[in-house]
C-alpha positions as CSV (number, residue, x, y, z in Angstrom):
1,M,0.0,0.0,0.0
2,R,1.5,3.2,-1.2
3,L,1.9,5.7,1.7
4,I,4.5,8.1,0.4
5,Y,3.9,10.1,-2.8
6,L,7.0,11.7,-4.5
7,P,7.7,13.2,-7.9
8,T,9.0,10.6,-10.4
9,F,12.6,11.8,-10.2
10,W,12.7,11.5,-6.4
11,T,11.0,8.1,-6.5
12,I,13.6,6.8,-8.9
13,L,16.4,8.3,-6.8
14,L,14.9,6.8,-3.7
15,D,14.6,3.4,-5.4
16,C,18.3,3.4,-6.5
17,L,19.5,4.6,-3.1
18,A,17.3,2.2,-1.2
19,W,18.6,-0.8,-3.2
20,A,22.2,0.2,-2.9
21,L,21.9,0.7,0.9
22,L,19.7,-2.3,1.6
23,Q,21.8,-4.8,-0.4
24,T,25.1,-3.4,0.9
25,G,23.7,-3.3,4.4
26,V,22.5,-6.9,4.2
27,A,25.9,-8.0,2.9
28,A,27.7,-6.1,5.7
29,L,25.5,-7.7,8.3
30,S,26.0,-11.2,6.9
31,I,29.8,-10.7,7.2
32,L,29.3,-10.4,10.9
33,I,27.8,-13.9,11.2
34,P,30.5,-16.0,13.0
35,L,31.9,-18.8,10.8
36,H,31.0,-21.5,13.3
37,Y,27.3,-20.7,12.9
38,L,27.4,-21.4,9.2
39,N,27.0,-25.2,9.4
40,P,26.7,-26.6,5.9
41,Y,25.1,-29.8,7.3
42,R,22.0,-27.9,8.5
43,K,19.0,-29.0,6.5
44,I,18.5,-25.6,4.8
45,F,22.0,-25.8,3.3
46,L,22.0,-29.4,2.3
47,P,20.7,-30.2,-1.2
48,A,17.2,-31.6,-1.4
49,E,16.9,-34.9,-3.2
50,W,15.3,-33.1,-6.2
51,E,18.5,-31.0,-6.6
52,D,20.5,-34.1,-7.5
53,G,23.6,-32.9,-5.7
54,G,23.3,-29.5,-7.5
55,D,23.2,-31.0,-11.0
56,V,19.6,-30.0,-11.5
57,Y,20.8,-26.4,-12.0
58,Q,23.0,-27.4,-14.9
59,R,20.1,-29.2,-16.5
60,W,17.6,-26.4,-15.9
61,F,19.7,-23.3,-16.2
62,R,23.0,-24.4,-18.0
63,I,24.8,-22.9,-15.0
64,R,28.3,-23.9,-16.3
65,S,27.8,-21.6,-19.3
66,W,27.4,-18.4,-17.2
67,K,28.8,-19.0,-13.7
68,A,32.3,-17.8,-14.6
69,K,30.8,-14.5,-15.7
70,V,29.4,-13.7,-12.3
71,P,31.5,-11.0,-10.6
72,S,32.8,-11.5,-7.1
73,W,32.0,-8.6,-4.6
74,A,34.2,-10.0,-1.9
75,A,36.9,-7.4,-2.5
76,I,34.6,-4.6,-1.3
77,F,34.8,-6.1,2.2
78,G,38.6,-6.3,2.3
79,K,40.1,-9.0,4.5
80,R,36.6,-10.0,5.7
81,G,35.5,-10.8,2.2
82,F,36.0,-14.3,0.8
83,R,36.1,-15.1,-2.9
84,L,33.8,-18.0,-3.9
85,D,34.4,-17.7,-7.7
86,C,37.4,-20.1,-7.6
87,L,39.0,-22.7,-5.4
88,E,42.4,-21.4,-4.3
89,S,43.4,-24.6,-2.5
90,T,42.2,-28.2,-1.9
91,E,43.4,-28.2,1.7
92,P,40.6,-29.3,4.0
93,A,40.7,-26.2,6.2
94,Y,40.3,-24.0,3.1
95,L,37.5,-26.2,1.6
96,D,35.7,-26.1,5.0
97,R,35.9,-22.3,5.0
98,W,34.8,-22.1,1.3
99,V,31.7,-24.3,2.1
100,R,30.8,-22.2,5.1
101,E,31.2,-19.0,3.2
102,S,28.9,-20.3,0.5
103,C,26.3,-20.7,3.3
104,R,26.9,-17.1,4.2
105,S,26.4,-16.1,0.6
106,E,23.2,-18.0,0.3
107,I,21.8,-16.4,3.5
108,C,22.9,-13.0,2.3
109,H,21.0,-13.3,-1.0
110,W,17.9,-14.7,0.6
111,A,17.9,-11.8,3.1
112,A,18.6,-9.3,0.4
113,M,15.3,-10.1,-1.2
114,L,13.3,-9.5,2.0
115,P,13.2,-5.7,1.8
116,A,11.6,-5.7,-1.6
117,G,8.2,-5.3,0.0
118,L,9.3,-1.8,1.3
119,F,9.1,-0.5,-2.3
120,F,5.3,-0.7,-2.1
121,L,5.5,2.2,0.4
122,W,6.5,4.8,-2.2
123,N,6.0,3.3,-5.6
124,K,3.0,2.7,-7.7
125,P,2.1,-1.0,-7.5
126,V,3.3,-1.9,-11.0
127,I,6.7,-0.3,-10.2
128,A,6.9,-2.0,-6.8
129,W,6.3,-5.3,-8.5
130,F,9.2,-4.5,-10.8
131,M,11.3,-3.9,-7.7
132,V,10.3,-7.4,-6.4
133,A,11.2,-8.8,-9.8
134,Y,14.6,-7.0,-9.6
135,A,15.3,-8.6,-6.2
136,L,14.5,-12.0,-7.6
137,I,16.5,-11.6,-10.8
138,F,19.5,-10.2,-9.0
139,N,19.6,-12.7,-6.1
140,L,18.1,-16.1,-7.3
141,P,20.9,-16.8,-9.8
142,L,23.5,-16.3,-7.0
143,I,21.5,-18.6,-4.6
144,I,21.4,-21.2,-7.4
145,L,25.1,-20.8,-7.9
146,Q,25.8,-21.6,-4.2
147,R,23.4,-24.5,-4.3
148,Y,25.1,-25.9,-7.4
149,N,28.7,-25.5,-6.2
150,R,28.4,-26.3,-2.5
151,P,27.6,-30.0,-2.8
152,K,30.5,-30.5,-5.2
153,V,33.0,-28.8,-2.9
154,M,31.5,-30.7,0.1
155,R,32.2,-34.0,-1.7
156,L,35.8,-32.8,-2.4
157,L,36.2,-31.8,1.3
158,V,35.1,-35.3,2.4
159,K,37.5,-36.9,0.0
160,R,40.4,-34.7,1.1
161,R,39.6,-35.3,4.8
162,N,39.6,-39.1,4.1
163,L,42.9,-38.8,2.4
164,E,44.4,-37.2,5.5
165,V,43.6,-40.2,7.7
166,L,44.8,-42.9,5.4
167,P,48.1,-44.5,6.3
168,S,51.1,-42.9,4.7
169,P,53.2,-44.9,2.2
170,D,55.9,-45.6,4.9
171,G,53.4,-47.3,7.2
172,A,53.1,-44.4,9.7
173,Q,49.7,-42.9,10.4
174,D,49.0,-39.2,10.5
175,L,46.8,-38.3,13.5
């Protein structure tokens, strides 16, 4: 329900500023979530059976054809940012961090869509629905990207952890 009536110029400016502040604010807040809270084995982060370990997104959206073109915004958060666009190591500690950061990214993009309803306060309904569509178009592909990549990296993490506990060639065991 529209409560605020502004001239078109000011409405457009408010829309742009609101999205910039809301999305940056949600991202900044998500950075504050302690890493240990981001448990990739929680049901919300685990792939559903229908997701086929993330492969459904390749079949439906041909994700491999566009995922490399998605820019990483991690750099704007400096040392607190974490790049998810490439694997820099296959060490278990790094892979564990990558998986947890992908959970953070998914939370962030779900949360970034929530404020879309605010745009009904100062926009005509048709424009407000465009703002909702914008939120979906901007965030859903990034959620899909996390849900596609995370199961694959989790499988690699399990494999790497299992390799660490296997006996070494000289017969000694690493503990």
